[in-house]
N, CA and C atoms as an extended XYZ file, in Angstrom:
222
Properties=species:S:1:pos:R:3:atomname:S:1:resname:S:1:resid:I:1 pbc="F F F"
N         0.716       -1.078       -0.117 N   MET     1
C        -0.276        0.112       -0.086 CA  MET     1
C         1.288        1.531        0.498 C   MET     1
N         1.009        2.045       -1.081 N   LYS     2
C         1.652        3.393       -1.791 CA  LYS     2
C         1.103        4.083       -2.481 C   LYS     2
N         0.957        5.358       -1.347 N   GLU     3
C         0.896        6.177       -2.608 CA  GLU     3
C        -0.779        6.123       -3.352 C   GLU     3
N        -2.376        5.185       -2.028 N   ASN     4
C        -3.236        5.534       -2.174 CA  ASN     4
C        -3.355        4.300       -2.914 C   ASN     4
N        -1.880        3.456       -3.698 N   ILE     5
C        -1.743        2.259       -3.775 CA  ILE     5
C        -1.538        1.587       -4.301 C   ILE     5
N        -3.009        0.013       -4.147 N   ILE     6
C        -2.112       -1.139       -3.934 CA  ILE     6
C        -2.026       -1.898       -3.988 C   ILE     6
N        -0.487       -2.747       -4.192 N   LEU     7
C         0.466       -3.501       -5.336 CA  LEU     7
C         0.521       -4.881       -4.953 C   LEU     7
N         0.356       -5.712       -4.464 N   LEU     8
C         0.516       -7.821       -5.424 CA  LEU     8
C         1.786       -7.479       -5.377 C   LEU     8
N         3.387       -7.862       -4.419 N   ILE     9
C         4.272       -8.185       -5.398 CA  ILE     9
C         4.306       -9.966       -5.337 C   ILE     9
N         4.327      -10.936       -5.873 N   GLY    10
C         4.990      -11.468       -5.774 CA  GLY    10
C         6.022      -12.423       -6.004 C   GLY    10
N         7.397      -11.312       -5.967 N   ASP    11
C         8.446      -11.905       -6.059 CA  ASP    11
C         8.788      -12.097       -5.123 C   ASP    11
N        10.301      -13.126       -4.456 N   LYS    12
C        10.439      -13.775       -3.340 CA  LYS    12
C        11.430      -12.837       -3.002 C   LYS    12
N        11.311      -12.312       -3.572 N   GLY    13
C        12.900      -11.203       -2.974 CA  GLY    13
C        12.746      -10.324       -2.430 C   GLY    13
N        11.862       -9.439       -2.763 N   PHE    14
C        10.674       -8.538       -2.009 CA  PHE    14
C        10.867       -8.427       -0.680 C   PHE    14
N        11.498       -7.471        0.449 N   THR    15
C        11.187       -7.013        0.412 CA  THR    15
C        10.339       -5.989        1.899 C   THR    15
N        10.253       -5.815        2.919 N   MET    16
C        10.196       -3.815        3.237 CA  MET    16
C        10.477       -3.340        3.500 C   MET    16
N        11.745       -3.783        3.273 N   ALA    17
C        12.629       -1.830        3.091 CA  ALA    17
C        12.554       -1.806        2.157 C   ALA    17
N        12.459       -2.739        0.154 N   ASP    18
C        12.212       -1.451       -0.977 CA  ASP    18
C        11.151       -1.074       -0.765 C   ASP    18
N         9.738       -2.115       -0.744 N   ALA    19
C         8.426       -1.404       -0.880 CA  ALA    19
C         8.734        0.495        0.216 C   ALA    19
N         9.842        0.531        1.721 N   GLU    20
C         9.836        1.400        2.183 CA  GLU    20
C        10.502        3.030        1.091 C   GLU    20
N        11.667        1.994        0.865 N   THR    21
C        12.722        2.759       -0.541 CA  THR    21
C        11.970        3.029       -1.326 C   THR    21
N        11.332        2.475       -1.964 N   GLN    22
C        10.810        2.778       -3.873 CA  GLN    22
C        10.069        3.455       -4.031 C   GLN    22
N         9.103        3.913       -5.369 N   SER    23
C         8.334        4.688       -5.483 CA  SER    23
C         7.428        3.531       -6.673 C   SER    23
N         6.080        3.991       -6.613 N   VAL    24
C         5.172        2.670       -6.762 CA  VAL    24
C         5.831        2.671       -8.345 C   VAL    24
N         6.246        3.960       -8.950 N   ASN    25
C         6.361        3.314      -10.474 CA  ASN    25
C         8.117        1.904      -10.100 C   ASN    25
N         8.842        2.780       -9.552 N   GLU    26
C        10.399        1.742       -9.392 CA  GLU    26
C        10.059        0.351       -8.768 C   GLU    26
N         8.998        0.300       -7.894 N   ILE    27
C         8.604       -0.977       -7.784 CA  ILE    27
C         8.258       -1.978       -8.809 C   ILE    27
N         7.523       -1.351       -9.530 N   ILE    28
C         6.653       -1.147      -10.535 CA  ILE    28
C         8.025       -2.471      -11.457 C   ILE    28
N         8.450       -0.865      -12.160 N   GLY    29
C         9.881       -0.814      -13.109 CA  GLY    29
C        10.620       -2.536      -11.952 C   GLY    29
N        11.041       -2.938      -10.799 N   ASN    30
C        12.389       -4.265      -10.692 CA  ASN    30
C        11.649       -4.889      -10.072 C   ASN    30
N        10.167       -5.316      -10.058 N   TYR    31
C         9.953       -6.867      -10.222 CA  TYR    31
C         9.205       -7.481      -11.603 C   TYR    31
N         9.479       -8.636      -10.778 N   LYS    32
C         9.120       -9.293      -12.645 CA  LYS    32
C         7.503       -9.072      -12.073 C   LYS    32
N         6.718       -9.917      -10.607 N   PHE    33
C         5.238      -10.542      -10.922 CA  PHE    33
C         4.755       -9.178       -9.447 C   PHE    33
N         4.370       -8.577      -10.378 N   VAL    34
C         3.552       -6.804       -9.988 CA  VAL    34
C         2.130       -6.775       -9.761 C   VAL    34
N         1.314       -6.655       -9.301 N   TYR    35
C        -0.282       -6.839       -9.758 CA  TYR    35
C        -0.997       -5.580       -9.305 C   TYR    35
N        -1.309       -4.474       -9.511 N   LYS    36
C        -2.183       -3.694       -8.576 CA  LYS    36
C        -3.284       -3.873       -8.439 C   LYS    36
N        -4.043       -3.787       -7.537 N   LEU    37
C        -5.235       -4.309       -6.641 CA  LEU    37
C        -6.624       -4.003       -6.957 C   LEU    37
N        -7.083       -3.959       -7.714 N   ASN    38
C        -8.208       -3.038       -7.020 CA  ASN    38
C        -9.815       -3.408       -6.516 C   ASN    38
N       -10.664       -2.947       -6.006 N   ASN    39
C       -11.724       -2.765       -5.579 CA  ASN    39
C       -11.870       -4.297       -3.821 C   ASN    39
N       -10.221       -3.937       -3.896 N   ALA    40
C        -9.564       -5.146       -2.831 CA  ALA    40
C       -10.518       -3.819       -1.124 C   ALA    40
N       -10.786       -4.941        0.314 N   VAL    41
C       -10.803       -3.700        1.022 CA  VAL    41
C        -9.989       -4.488        2.272 C   VAL    41
N        -8.778       -3.119        2.943 N   LEU    42
C        -7.654       -4.308        3.391 CA  LEU    42
C        -8.146       -4.860        5.114 C   LEU    42
N        -9.352       -4.575        5.610 N   SER    43
C       -10.096       -4.809        7.226 CA  SER    43
C        -9.047       -5.602        7.354 C   SER    43
N        -7.996       -5.043        8.212 N   GLY    44
C        -7.240       -5.936        9.388 CA  GLY    44
C        -5.487       -5.379        8.287 C   GLY    44
N        -5.609       -5.688        7.729 N   ILE    45
C        -4.477       -5.876        6.253 CA  ILE    45
C        -3.326       -5.222        6.788 C   ILE    45
N        -2.312       -4.577        7.104 N   LYS    46
C        -1.137       -2.986        6.584 CA  LYS    46
C        -0.291       -3.412        5.549 C   LYS    46
N         0.607       -2.896        5.198 N   SER    47
C         1.413       -3.407        4.032 CA  SER    47
C         3.028       -4.327        4.666 C   SER    47
N         3.186       -5.025        4.298 N   GLY    48
C         4.474       -6.140        4.501 CA  GLY    48
C         3.132       -7.616        4.048 C   GLY    48
N         2.189       -7.516        4.559 N   ASP    49
C         1.260       -8.830        5.391 CA  ASP    49
C         1.050      -10.623        4.327 C   ASP    49
N         1.293      -11.610        3.560 N   LYS    50
C         0.808      -12.097        3.025 CA  LYS    50
C        -0.110      -12.122        2.720 C   LYS    50
N        -0.770      -12.617        1.532 N   VAL    51
C        -1.743      -12.615        1.644 CA  VAL    51
C        -2.526      -13.780        0.366 C   VAL    51
N        -4.069      -14.311        0.787 N   LYS    52
C        -4.464      -15.185       -0.955 CA  LYS    52
C        -5.764      -14.073       -1.321 C   LYS    52
N        -5.627      -13.847       -2.059 N   ILE    53
C        -7.166      -13.939       -3.332 CA  ILE    53
C        -8.244      -14.047       -3.475 C   ILE    53
N        -9.014      -13.768       -3.716 N   TRP    54
C        -9.593      -14.084       -4.939 CA  TRP    54
C       -10.022      -13.329       -6.147 C   TRP    54
N       -10.396      -13.388       -6.930 N   TYR    55
C       -10.285      -13.121       -8.363 CA  TYR    55
C       -11.186      -13.573       -9.739 C   TYR    55
N       -12.123      -12.184       -9.734 N   LYS    56
C       -12.218      -12.794      -11.436 CA  LYS    56
C       -11.595      -12.537      -12.290 C   LYS    56
N       -11.129      -11.579      -12.336 N   GLU    57
C       -10.040      -11.381      -13.873 CA  GLU    57
C        -8.993      -10.575      -13.320 C   GLU    57
N        -8.171      -11.087      -14.385 N   ILE    58
C        -6.900      -10.485      -14.214 CA  ILE    58
C        -6.635       -9.285      -15.825 C   ILE    58
N        -6.467       -8.393      -15.884 N   LEU    59
C        -7.321       -7.628      -16.523 CA  LEU    59
C        -5.266       -7.339      -16.918 C   LEU    59
N        -4.629       -7.539      -18.275 N   GLU    60
C        -4.281       -7.660      -18.921 CA  GLU    60
C        -3.679       -5.300      -19.217 C   GLU    60
N        -2.975       -5.661      -18.777 N   SER    61
C        -2.101       -3.396      -18.992 CA  SER    61
C        -0.970       -4.503      -17.807 C   SER    61
N        -0.746       -2.682      -18.055 N   PHE    62
C         0.947       -2.878      -17.440 CA  PHE    62
C         1.341       -2.256      -15.751 C   PHE    62
N         1.879       -2.291      -14.374 N   PRO    63
C         1.154       -3.466      -14.207 CA  PRO    63
C         0.021       -4.052      -14.246 C   PRO    63
N        -0.358       -5.081      -14.326 N   ALA    64
C        -1.436       -6.711      -14.363 CA  ALA    64
C        -2.462       -5.784      -13.502 C   ALA    64
N        -3.253       -5.912      -13.453 N   GLN    65
C        -5.222       -4.271      -12.890 CA  GLN    65
C        -5.426       -6.574      -12.457 C   GLN    65
N        -5.443       -6.978      -11.474 N   ILE    66
C        -6.521       -7.867      -10.082 CA  ILE    66
C        -7.969       -8.153       -9.844 C   ILE    66
N        -9.338       -7.326      -10.471 N   ASN    67
C       -10.213       -6.986       -9.291 CA  ASN    67
C       -10.401       -8.566       -8.663 C   ASN    67
N       -10.139       -7.297       -7.301 N   VAL    68
C       -10.871       -9.046       -6.535 CA  VAL    68
C       -12.102       -8.696       -6.176 C   VAL    68
N       -12.498       -9.962       -5.762 N   LEU    69
C       -13.268      -10.097       -4.994 CA  LEU    69
C       -13.381      -10.477       -3.262 C   LEU    69
N       -12.357      -11.183       -2.809 N   LYS    70
C       -11.913      -11.081       -0.847 CA  LYS    70
C        -9.753      -11.561       -1.738 C   LYS    70
N        -9.982      -10.874       -0.124 N   ILE    71
C        -8.544      -10.475        0.124 CA  ILE    71
C        -9.189      -11.166        1.691 C   ILE    71
N        -7.812      -12.673        2.054 N   GLU    72
C        -7.576      -12.732        2.999 CA  GLU    72
C        -6.473      -13.066        3.575 C   GLU    72
N        -6.077      -12.359        5.411 N   LYS    73
C        -4.684      -12.161        5.548 CA  LYS    73
C        -3.934      -13.905        5.732 C   LYS    73
N        -3.124      -13.949        5.828 N   LEU    74
C        -2.635      -15.146        6.220 CA  LEU    74
C        -1.283      -15.672        7.219 C   LEU    74
């Protein structure tokens, strides 16, 4: 969660330090598996939490956008 945008980063090497020191555009450019979450309700979820998501579709854009149906903290 950064700059009012919710990103899901699936790269194993991504850390909280990366999230804190890089802009949204840097994160999108530096990592392979970056998704912008649309319609996500983040009750009790904060930056850095691992989550499981249910979604309806993934839009082919850059970065890919996911229309979230449900999100659950792991």
